[in-house]
N, C-alpha and C positions, 0 to 999 in steps of 0.2 A: 712060600715066597710070593706067590700070586695073590693069596688071600689078603695079606696086609696092603698090597698095592691097590687091590680093588676097593678095599675099605677107604683108603685115602682118597681115591678118585670120587667115591660117593660123597664123602664129607665135603670135599672141595666143591662139588656140584651143588650140594645143599646150601653151602655158604654163599656161593655166587647168586643163587636164586633168591636167597633172603636179602642180599644187598641190593639186587635189582628191584625187588618189591619195595624196599625202604625208599629208594630213589623215586619210584613212581608215586608213592604216597606223599613224599616231600613236594614233588612237582604239583600234585593235585592241591595241596594245601596253599601253595603260593599263588596259584592261578586264580583261585576264587576271589580274593580281594581285588585283583586287577580287573576282572570282569565287572565287579561292582563299581569300581572307580570309573570305568568307561561309561556305565549306565548313568552314574551321577553327573558326569561331565556333559552327557547328551541332554540331560534334563535341566541343567543349570541355566542355559541361555533363555529358555522359555520363562523361567521364573524371574529373571533379572530385567526383562523388558518393561520399561516404564510406560504407563498409560498417559496420554496427553492430559494436562490439567486444564479444566474448563473454568474460567474466571468470569465473574460478573463485571460488566463495564457499563458506562453511561454514554449515550450517543445523543447528539443534538441534531434533530431533523428540521430543516427550514425550507422555505420556498413554497413551491406549488404542490403541497400535499394537503390532505383534508384536515389533519390535526397536527400542525407543527408543535414541537416541544422536545423535551428531554426524556429519553426512554432508557430503561434498563434492559440490556441484552447480555449475551455472552460472547466470548472470544471465538466460539464456533459458529456464530451467526454471520450473515453476510448482508450487504447493502439492501438487497431485496427484502430481507426480513425486517430491517429498520423501517423501510418505506411502508410495508404492510402494517407494522405497529402504529404508524402515523396515519393510518386510514387509507393509504393508497394515493394515487395521483389525482389532481384536479384536472378539469378539461383543458386548462391552459398549460399544463406541464409539458416540458420538452425533455423526454427521457432517453433520446437516442445516444447522447454523449455520456450517460451514466453507466458505470460498470457495475451491474447488478450482482456479479459473482465475487466482487472484492470482499475479503474478510474484514470484519470490523476491528477497530482499535479503540482503547479507552480514550475518552474526550474527543472523539472524532466528530467533525461537523459535516453533515451531508446537506448540501444546498441543491434543491431541485429548481432549475430555472424555468421561466415561462417562455413560451414560444416567441422567438425574436431576440432573445438574450444571447450574447456571446459567452461561450464556456471556457473557463480556464481551470485546468486541473493540476493540483500539486501532487506529484507522485511520491514525494517523501512522506508527507503527513497523511496523505490519503484524503485530504479535504477537497471538496468540490465546491467551487465558487463561481460567481458570474460577474460580468461587467455590463454596463448599460447597453441597451440595444443600439446597433449602428444603423438605425433606419433614418430616412430623410425627414427632418423636421419641417414643418410648415415655415413659410417665409417669415411669419410674425414671431416665431420662436428662435430665430437665428440671432446670434450675438453680433452686435455691431462693433467692429474693431476700433472705431473712432470714438465711441462713447461709453463703452463698457468699463466698469471699474474692476479693481482687482478681484473682488469676491465673485463677480459675474464671470470673469475670464477663467477662474479656477473650476468652474462647472464644466468646462470643455474637456473632452477626453485627452489625457496626456499632458494637461497644463496644470502645473503646481504653482505655488506662490512666486517662486523665483522667475518662472517663465512669464507669468502674468505681469510681473513688474517690468520685465524686459520688453513686453509688448507695449506697455504704456510709455516706457522711456523712449522707445523708438518713435512713436507718433509725436511725442513732445519735442524731440530733437530734430526729426526729419519732416515733420508735418503730417497731415492726415494720410491714412492709407488710401491710395487711389483704386487699387484692386485687392482682392484677397490674396493674390499671389505675392504681394509685397510682404506678406507675413514671413515668407521664407528668408527675408533679409535680416530677420531678428536672430540674434545669437541663440543657438540651442534648438532652433526649429528647422529641421531639414525636410527633405521630400517625404519621408515616411510619416513624420508627425503631421505634415500639411495634409497628406491624403486622408488622415483620420479626422482632420478638422474642417476640411473644405465644405462639408455638407451642413456644418453647424454655424458658419460665420458669414457675415456680409461686410462690405465696406461702403458705408453711406456718406 
């Protein structure tokens, strides 16, 4: 009676051991691909990073540089690189207002002003431009409000064709300008415009 019972217990033990071994083998087989997938996922980002594309562009360098002209550079270059390509600054160059670190764009115009010029910078296009110097002109170079024609008046800062016509119309209707302050009576010319003009005009 005991012998068959012992045999049954041995067979049951062997069966359970074999089943446990099969389960461990199955787990081993399924875990290998998972580890490989994790390694592939870790490697994927480094392979998918795009390197910046460097393009050739044309830049127009003007003003107080040794060799003004159009130069071919790249989108990785900066304003200082364009200035160096143009031979560097002249002795008259005013470089304090120039952003040398600004990256270049295709068709960009870089104007280097001379000492005494007022700088106006366009942040959208990146263009650097200048306006005439606001220095005091000699008395002989000043524009006479009572005799200047339209073409002469439009050479004044801030005066276009319409304002020049208004200046002429005022003196024809109201008589000669007695002082330059009378100019503020002209439609469209306020205190700010007058401040820009007063160094350039006379009333004779």
